[in-house]
C-alpha positions as a printed NumPy array, in Angstrom:
array([[ -9.025,  33.099,  -4.646],
       [-12.117,  31.655,  -5.535],
       [-13.779,  29.064,  -3.414],
       [-16.989,  27.09 ,  -4.381],
       [-19.718,  24.318,  -3.068],
       [-21.119,  22.288,  -5.232],
       [-24.806,  22.444,  -4.027],
       [-26.86 ,  23.282,  -0.677],
       [-26.53 ,  19.28 ,   0.222],
       [-22.215,  20.009,   0.528],
       [-23.061,  23.199,   2.312],
       [-25.418,  21.92 ,   4.721],
       [-22.556,  19.565,   5.95 ],
       [-20.396,  21.512,   6.16 ],
       [-22.166,  24.127,   8.506],
       [-23.643,  21.387,  10.615],
       [-20.764,  18.896,  11.495],
       [-17.378,  19.563,  12.499],
       [-14.571,  19.376,  10.236],
       [-11.044,  17.98 ,  12.18 ],
       [ -9.13 ,  20.669,  12.986],
       [ -5.876,  18.936,  10.567],
       [ -8.734,  19.176,   7.774],
       [ -8.783,  22.847,   8.071],
       [ -5.512,  23.19 ,   8.051],
       [ -5.378,  21.391,   5.04 ],
       [ -7.919,  22.9  ,   3.188],
       [ -6.757,  26.43 ,   4.139],
       [ -3.429,  25.279,   2.54 ],
       [ -5.051,  23.752,  -0.576],
       [ -7.44 ,  26.806,  -1.096],
       [ -4.32 ,  29.452,  -0.816],
       [ -2.169,  27.146,  -3.153],
       [ -4.834,  26.635,  -5.604],
       [ -6.721,  29.604,  -5.661],
       [ -9.74 ,  28.327,  -7.862],
       [-11.16 ,  25.012,  -5.969],
       [-14.518,  23.657,  -5.837],
       [-15.702,  21.426,  -3.032],
       [-17.623,  18.568,  -3.72 ],
       [-18.847,  16.238,  -1.05 ],
       [-17.625,  17.276,   2.432],
       [-20.06 ,  15.639,   5.191],
       [-21.92 ,  13.066,   4.208],
       [-24.208,   9.924,   6.035],
       [-22.773,   6.68 ,   4.678],
       [-23.537,   3.402,   6.445],
       [-19.846,   2.239,   6.538],
       [-16.917,   3.161,   7.83 ],
       [-15.661,   6.801,   5.945],
       [-14.121,   9.801,   6.841],
       [-16.567,  11.801,   5.238],
       [-18.928,  10.367,   8.321],
       [-16.879,  10.573,  11.427],
       [-17.195,  13.07 ,  13.737],
       [-15.448,  15.262,  13.164],
       [-15.159,  14.615,   9.683],
       [-11.975,  13.996,   8.085],
       [-12.552,  13.887,   4.158],
       [-13.622,  16.384,   1.586],
       [-13.836,  16.356,  -2.278],
       [-12.893,  18.438,  -4.742],
       [-13.329,  19.256,  -8.405],
       [-10.628,  17.975, -10.022],
       [-11.36 ,  19.004, -14.067],
       [-10.682,  22.584, -13.044],
       [ -7.445,  21.689, -12.926],
       [ -4.658,  21.479, -16.094],
       [ -2.722,  18.735, -14.356],
       [ -4.646,  17.302, -11.404],
       [ -2.408,  14.46 , -10.604],
       [  0.486,  17.233, -10.182],
       [ -2.098,  19.221,  -7.673],
       [ -2.461,  15.833,  -5.528],
       [  1.462,  15.125,  -5.944],
       [  2.395,  18.985,  -4.69 ],
       [ -0.136,  18.154,  -2.555],
       [  1.283,  14.876,  -0.694],
       [  5.025,  15.864,  -1.06 ],
       [  3.978,  18.789,   1.546],
       [  1.345,  16.675,   3.911],
       [  2.054,  13.8  ,   5.497],
       [ -0.885,  11.795,   6.128],
       [ -0.003,   9.385,   9.571],
       [  3.545,   9.646,  10.878],
       [  3.081,   5.626,  11.38 ],
       [  2.028,   5.095,   8.837],
       [  4.077,   7.345,   5.629],
       [  2.501,   5.217,   2.717],
       [ -0.791,   6.073,   3.463],
       [ -1.445,   9.899,   1.533],
       [ -3.615,  12.877,   2.269],
       [ -4.372,  13.096,  -1.513],
       [ -6.1  ,  10.846,  -4.036],
       [ -7.424,  11.139,  -7.455],
       [-10.002,   8.592,  -8.069],
       [-13.323,   7.833,  -9.177],
       [-15.351,   5.729,  -6.612],
       [-18.311,   5.764,  -9.027],
       [-19.743,   9.613,  -8.765],
       [-16.575,  11.025, -11.265],
       [-12.994,  11.603, -11.076],
       [-12.244,  14.019,  -8.072],
       [ -9.69 ,  14.616,  -5.898],
       [-10.143,  13.412,  -2.765],
       [ -8.334,  14.853,   0.392],
       [ -8.191,  13.243,   4.19 ],
       [ -6.23 ,  13.554,   6.711],
       [ -5.79 ,  11.374,  10.205],
       [ -4.942,  12.563,  13.944],
       [ -1.016,  12.554,  13.101],
       [ -1.219,  14.138,  10.03 ],
       [  1.478,  16.951,   9.669],
       [  2.596,  19.515,   7.058],
       [  6.064,  19.297,   5.906],
       [  7.748,  22.455,   4.686],
       [  9.843,  21.961,   1.303],
       [ 11.989,  24.461,  -0.176],
       [  9.985,  25.272,  -3.231]])
């Protein structure tokens, strides 16, 4: 397994701010399932409400271009993780570009659950 962090700013945010326990669960699952992982954003100060800036933070961005089919990674993650039992349409994984380049955004909610599926 290879885990990388984009730069010292991302590392500092990860070391100085608590991550939500559900995010830690999701990230452990993700890193084991996808042995090459590069974290590009975790906790980050923002001037608007975000899963990246709350405490504990509930969002992590992962470099997507290292995967042959990023959408398949997102679909697989969402097949195994339910973001919120009260809002099943919301997703734990999204492949998008918010102005910083295309990446996989992982997010959790206090009601996030792992859904065991036959593989």
